[in-house]
N, C-alpha and C positions, 0 to 999 in steps of 0.2 A: 622374559624368555631369553635364554643365552643366544648370543650371536657367535658365529664361527668364521675363522679365516684359515684356509688350508694353504700354507706357505710353500708347498712343494708337491706338484703333480707333474705328470709327463703326458704329452700328446703326440701321437704319430699321425700325419695326414693320411687320408684314405689311400692315396697312391702308394704308400709305403707299407700298407697292411696286407701282406701276402697271406695266403692260407696257412703257411707255416707259422707266421707270427701269431695269427689268430688262434691256431691250435695250441701254441705255447701258452698264450694267455689263459685259455680254458683249462688246460691240463695242469699247468704249474702255478699260475697265479689265481686260479679259480675265478677269473673275470669272465662275465658273460660276453662273448664276442659280438653278439648282435647289439647289445647295449653300447659297447665300445665303438662299434661302427656308427651308431646313431650320433654319439658324442663327437666322433671324429669328422663326420660329414657336415655338421652345423654347430657353430658356437651358440646359436639360439637354443639348441637342445641342451647344451651344458648349462646355460643360464636357467632354463626351466627346471633342470634337476637341482641346481643350487637353491632356487627359490623354494622348492619342495622341502628342503632340509635346513633352511635358515642359515645357509652359508653365504656370507656377504661377498667373499672374493676368494679366488684361488690364484696362486702364482704358478705359471706354467713355464717349466724349464725348457731350454734348448741349448745345444752345444754341438759343434762339429767334431767328429772323431772318426775320420774315414778309415784309418788303418786298424782300428779296433772294433768299431761298431758298424762300419760300412756306409755311414752317412756323413755329409759335409755341411756346407753352408745352406744347402737347400732345406734342411730341417729348421734351421734358425729362421729362414725367410718364411717358411710355411707357418710356423708358430706366430711370427709377427703378423702375418695376414689374418690368421685365425682370431687373434686377440683385438685387432684394431677397431672393431665396431663396438666393443664393450671394454675399453681400456681401464675403466674404474673398477671392474669386477674380474676381468681376465687379465691378470697382471703379467706382463711380458718380461721374462728374464732372457736377455740376449746373450750372445757369446761370440768369442773369436778363439782361434786355435793358437796358443802362444808359440808353439814350435813351427807351425806351417804358415801362419799369416805374417808376411813381412811388413805390412803396414797396418797394424791393428787399430791405430787411432783413426785412420781413414775409414776403415770398415765400421768402427763404433760410431763415428760421427754420422755416417750414412744412416745407420739404424736409428740413432737418437734423433736425427732430424726428421725422419719419415714416420716413426712410430713413437708411442708413449712407453719408453723403456723404464721399468721399475727396478731393475737390478741386472747384474752380470753373473752368469753361471760359468764356473770353471770346474773341470773334472780331471784332476791330476791322474787318476787311475786309468782313465780311458784316453786322455790326451798325452799321457806319458811324460810328465814333467814334475819337478819339485816346485811347490809354491814359492820357495825362497831361492830359486835358481838364478834370480837376477843379481845376487850378491857375487862379488868378484871371486871369493873363495869357493863358490859353487861353479856355475856355468856361465856367469856374466850374461844371462839372457835378457837383453835390453827390452825385448817386447813386453816382458812382465812389468818392468818399470813403467812403461807407457800405458799399459792397461790399468795398473793401479792408480797412476796419476790421473788418468781420465775419470776413474771412479770417484776420486777425491774431488776433482774439479766440478763434477756434475752431481755430487752428493748421492751417488748410487751405492747401495750395498753390493758386496761381492760374495757370492755363495760358493764355497768350496766343498766338493765331495770329500769326505774323510771316511776312512774305514775301507772295507773290502768290497770286491765285486766278483760275481760268479761267472762273468763272461769269459770265454776261453782265452782271448788275447789281452785281457786286462793285466796290469802289473800292479799288484797290491802293495808293493813297497812304497809307492807314492801316496798311499792313503794314510800315512802316519800324520796325525794332526800337529805333531811337534814342529813341523816345518812352518806352521802358522805363527809360531813364537817370534820368528824373525820378521814376518810380514806385519804383525800387529805392532811390533816395536818400531820398525822403520816407517810405517804408515799409520801413525796413531789417529789420524783423522778419517781413515777409511773404516767403514762399518763392515765387519767380517761376519758372515754367517757360516758357522762350522756345522755343515750338514751331516746328519746321522751320528754325530757325537763320537766318531771313530769306531763305531760298532763293527764287529763284536770283540775287538782286540784292545783298543786304545781308549777305553772310557775314563780311566784314571788320568791319562794325559789330557783328555778333553776337559775334565773337571778342573785340573790345575790351570789350564789356559783360561777357562772361564773366570776363575778367581783372580788370575794375574792381570788380565787385560780388559779394561773397560769397553774396548771397541769390538770384543768378540761376543757373539750371540750363538746360542745352541738351537739348532733345528732338529727336532726329535723324530723326523721322518724315518721310516723303515725300522724304527725300534718298536717292537710290539708293546702297545700301551700297558698291557697287564704286567709287563716286565720292566717298566720305566724305573720303578723304585729299586729294582734289583741292579740294573745297570748304573743308575744314578741315585744312590741312597740319599743324597742331600738335595734332591730335586726341589723340595719345598723351599729350601734356602736359596736355590738358584732360579726360582720361578720368575723373577724379574728379568732374567736373561735367557729365557727359553720361549720358543715359538713352535706351534703345532704344524706338522706337515705329515701327510699320509704316505707320500711316495707312490700314490696310485698311478697306474696299476702295477702292483708288485706282489711278491710272495706274501701271502697272508693278508693282502689288502685288496679285497674284491670290490669294495665300494668306499667312497670317501665318508659317507655318513656312518657306515658301520665302524670305521676306524675311529671316528669322533666318539661314537657311543662307547667304544671300548675304553677310551680315556675317561669319559664321564663316569664309567662304572668302577674306576679305581678309587682308592682310599685317599687320594689327594684332597686337600681342603678346597672348599668352593672358591676362595680368593685365588688360590694357585691355578685352578682350572680356568677361571676367567682370564687370568693373565696369559696363560699358555695358549688357550684356544682362541683368544681374540685380541685382548688389549695390547699386548706387546707388538704383535704383527701390525695392528692398526697404526700404532705410532711409527713403526719403521717403514711400512709400505704404503699406507694410505695418508700419511702425514697429518694424522688427526691429533 
């Protein structure tokens, strides 16, 4: 029987789940709000769901973006607390805000010492920065240097959102994955997860970067599985560098297991499916 790892989901704590948010989930994401409330209320409920569908682990994203999304470090702290009792299965991706956090290493050290951190999530489109803004010819943003060096020193992958966002205050110009060309070159020891593969605009750029840089990995979350070969025609050849993520809850992703089944129903070979759905993420995140 195949095992699965979902390397990209989101979780909002119950206190942040307003009726407006739940209505949006139901109408736009087709997510059952009662089911989401159950998951949000208790990590044990999520573990029970994962067991039902042979999902060994999920990576839960967090990031502060107060000027775009309306939440700050409280979301990161909530996800940390949610994952702490099942750190081997609920994989905590922490975050800091490169523009707003003056002492990112201090914040990261706090999170790393208190919780079992599996990676760092950065969202340029919602946090409004270029991933290569640390370079002198760009903005000389030293906080990014500090974040990246922390990741290298602690052997943590850094996941970058690439591609667009539908949220009103998002700035999609920051979603071009080409900015990661500098990052991968300047930090060759840092494992970079290129989330969403630049969808729906920059997939050719993403493919180029995957071929060019050994330290860049593709996260296929939010790419409809039935369209994966359309967006990435060479996905079979890139299967060693791709990991599955559902981006649940999101548009077209009402359940994690449903998104997995969609990928299983594609014409990808069985070896490619095994690598993408489990093996690559296990090596990266479970250190197997």
